[in-house]
Every structure is written in structure tokens, then in C-alpha cells.
N, C-alpha and C positions, 0 to 999 in steps of 0.2 A: 438474299431473298428468303422470306419466311413462307410457310404454307398459306397463311392468310393473304400475303401479298400476291402469291401465285394465283389464288382463286379470284382475286380482285381484278386481275388483268385478263385480256383475251388469251385463250389457250386452245390446244388441239386435242384435248382428251377424247372428245367425240369425233369419230373419224368421218362422219357425214351427218347431214340433217336427219336422215332416217335412223341412224344410230341414236342420236339424241332423243328423237321422238319415241322410239321403242324403249329406250332406257327409262325415261321419265314415266311413260305409260305403265310399264311393268312395276315400277316402284310405287306409283300412286295406287294401283289396284291392290298391291300387297298391303299397303298401309290402310286403305279403306276397309279391307277384310278384317283388320284388327280393331276397328272402332265398334264398341259394344252396342251403341244405340244412337238414334238420330238426334237426340238432345245433348250429345256429348260436345264439350268444348275441347278443341285439339290444338296443340302447339307442335309445329314441325320445326325443330331446332336444327339450324345448319341445313336449310332446305335446298340450297343451291338455286338453280334457275326455275325449278318447280313448274315445268311446262304443263304438267297434267294435274295441277292442284285443284282444278275444278272438279275432278273425279272424287277427290277426298272431301271437298266442301259439300258435295252432294250427299254425303253419308253422315254429316254431322251438323250441329247447330251453328258452330262458329269455328273457323280455321285461322289461326295465327301463324304467319310465316316469319321466321327470323333467320338471317344469315349474317355472318361476321363481316362480309365484304361489302363496303358501301356501294360500289358500282352495281353489284348484284341486287341489293335492296332497291336502288333507284329503278332498275329495270322491272323488278317485281311490282313496285307501286304503279308504274305506268301500265303494265300488262293487266293488273287486276283492279284498276281504278273504278271500274263499273261493277265489280263483284261485291255486293253488300255483305256476304258471308266470309269474305277474306280480308284480313288486315295484316299489313306488313309492320313488324316491330324491329326496333334496334335493341341492343343489349340493355341500355338504360331504361327504356320504356318497359321492357320485360321485367327487369328487376324491381321496378316500381309497381308492378301489377299486384293485386291482392293475393296473399297466400291462400291455398285451398280453392283456387278458382278454376283449375283445369281438370278435365277428366282423363285426358291422354296426352302424354308428351312423347313425341317420336324424335329420336336422334339417329339418323341413318347415315352411315359412311362418313362419320366425323371423328370418332374417337381415335382413329389411327393418326390423325393430324395434330393431336394435342398430347401433352405430357400426362403421365399417369396421375400426378398430383392435381393437375387441372381437371382431369376427368372426375376425380373424386369430389372436387369442389362443385363441379356441375351437378353431379348426382345429388349432393346435399341440397342445392338450390331447387332442382326439379322436385325433390321430395317435399320441400316446403310449398311449392306452387301447386302441387297436386292435391285434390281432395282425398279424404279417406276412402280407400278402395280404388283410387285412381291407378291408371296403368302407365308404366314407363316402358318404352320400346327402344332398345338399343340394337340397331341393325348394322350389318356389314362389318362386324368386329372380326379382326384378322387374327387367327391363331399363329403362334411363332413358327410352326413348321410349314406354313403355306408360303411358297416362293413365287417368283415372277413367272416361272414356267407354267404353273397352274393358272395364274391370272390370264396368261396368253391363250391357253387352251380353252378356258371358259369364254373369253371374248370371241374366239374363232367359232366356237359352237353356237354362241348367241348370234353371231354375224351370219353363219350359214342358215340358221333357222329364220333369221329376219331379212335375208336377202341383201346384205351389204358386205359380203365376204371380201370382194376385191378392194372395197374402200377400207376394210379392216386391215388387210395386208399392207396397203399403202400407209395407213395410220400407224401401224407398228414400226415401220421404218422411220416415220417422222418423230414418233415418241422416243426412239433410241437417241435422237440428237436434240431432244427438247429439254426445257428447264425442269419438267416433271422428273425425268430420269436423273438429272443432275441433283435435284433436291432430294430425291429418294435415296440416292447414294450418300449425299452429304449429311442430311438430317435424319433420314430413316423414317420408318413408320412405327407407331406404338402398337404392340401386339399383346394379346391376353390368352392365357390358358382358360379353357371353359370354366374349370373349377375356381380359378382366381376371380373371374368376373362374378360368379355366383356368390362367392364370399364377400366381394366388395359391395354388391347390392344388398346382401343380407345385413352387413355391417351398418348400412345407411338406411335401414328401416323398410326394406322391401322383402316380400316373399317372392323368390326368384326361381325361374326355370329357363332352360334353353328351349327355344322354339324348334319345331320339327324342320322348318324351312327358313332359310335366310331371305330377307327382303332383297329383291332384285335377282339377277341371273347368276351371280357368283355363289354357288352353293358350297364351295369350299370354305366360305366365310360363315359367320354365326350371327344369329339374332337372339337376344335375351329379352324376356318379359318379366317385369317386376310389378307387383301389386303393393301399393302403399298400405302398411299395417300400423 
């Protein structure tokens, strides 16, 4: 099983409906805060279930959602069928879109699931699709020294604040025996030193910096902001 196949099937990453709701709400609010103006055209690349995408759409002129998993895309199209500002894309339709047509590209919690050479290729494509001065947001990038223990601590803190602590404890037990843990051990996650990510973005035509806060609740991970130059 690959990571793409994993995300295309039902999984137990979210320990409860409340966890999923708060997770996507936090991400949407963090993304919305990075949109520079209401006339911006935004792409959320690797958006997942995007339950709170309406919050992001309310801050921009147009929101494109793209996920690699076909089952996820089908659900997104059903959920946002009556949202005129939200359009769900597949990879082919995105690649066929005009260069220089986007104001912001967000890729949150995706790069850990792709090889470094594939990430570099994606950054090249995003550079082409962004207009001059457009913004690339790479969120939830994992540094090499961040382990599973830190992830567990951040989940439990988030769960305590969000009122789903007991569900989180049960979920951690379920995750221990899940495909996610097996895949993480077999395939691993791609990690980046902060300085290496900055070099990569600069090499591909961005003025880059690390954001003060990561998108979402896992503040041991990193978010990077690139401006197309």
C-alpha cells in the first residue's frame, strides 16, 4: 500500500467527529489568515476532506481544491456542489490551467508523503501557476528531529483543549495497530531541515522564509512562505 492508496480508503486518523471538525476548522482559519486580499485566487493542493473550506472561500475570490485521492475528490464535489466559489480539480485539470493564474497555492501536510524529488517537481509547477508576487504556503513540514512522541504530546494537548481527550487516548491505541503505523514504519515520512527547505524554495524562484507558526495544532512542525520573484 502507498500513502496515496491509504488516504483513498477509510481510515481512523481522526479519533472522533469532534477531532475532525476542530482539525479542519483550525487549518481553514490558519489558511484564511494567509490570504492577502478578497480578490485572490487560491489553490489548496492536497486539501484532504476540507470540511471547513467555506471559511477559506469566504476570504478569497475563488478556491480550487485538489486531492490526489479519487474517493476524496468525489466527496468534495458532492459536498461543495452548491458553492459557486469552490471548484474541485484533479491533477490533469490543474496542469492544464493557465500559468500565472493563481494568487496563493497552499500545500499543507502533504510533503511528508512524497519523495523529495517529487516535491521539487511540484514546487516548479506551483511556481509556473502562480502570478508574479504570488504566495506559496508549505505547511506541516516535518523536521528530521521530530519523533512520534512529540506528535502524541501535541495530539493530547489539542484533545484536552478541544474536549475529546478520552477519544484521543482510544484513537492512539487504534493507530498503533493501524495501516498508518505500518506504512510509517515501512515507507517512512519525508523530512526537511528548515535551511534545506529555504534553499529549495530559493532555487526554484521564491523569496522564502519560515512562518512564525505552523498551520494547524502541531507547532513542532514548520510552515514556509514563498513569494514568486
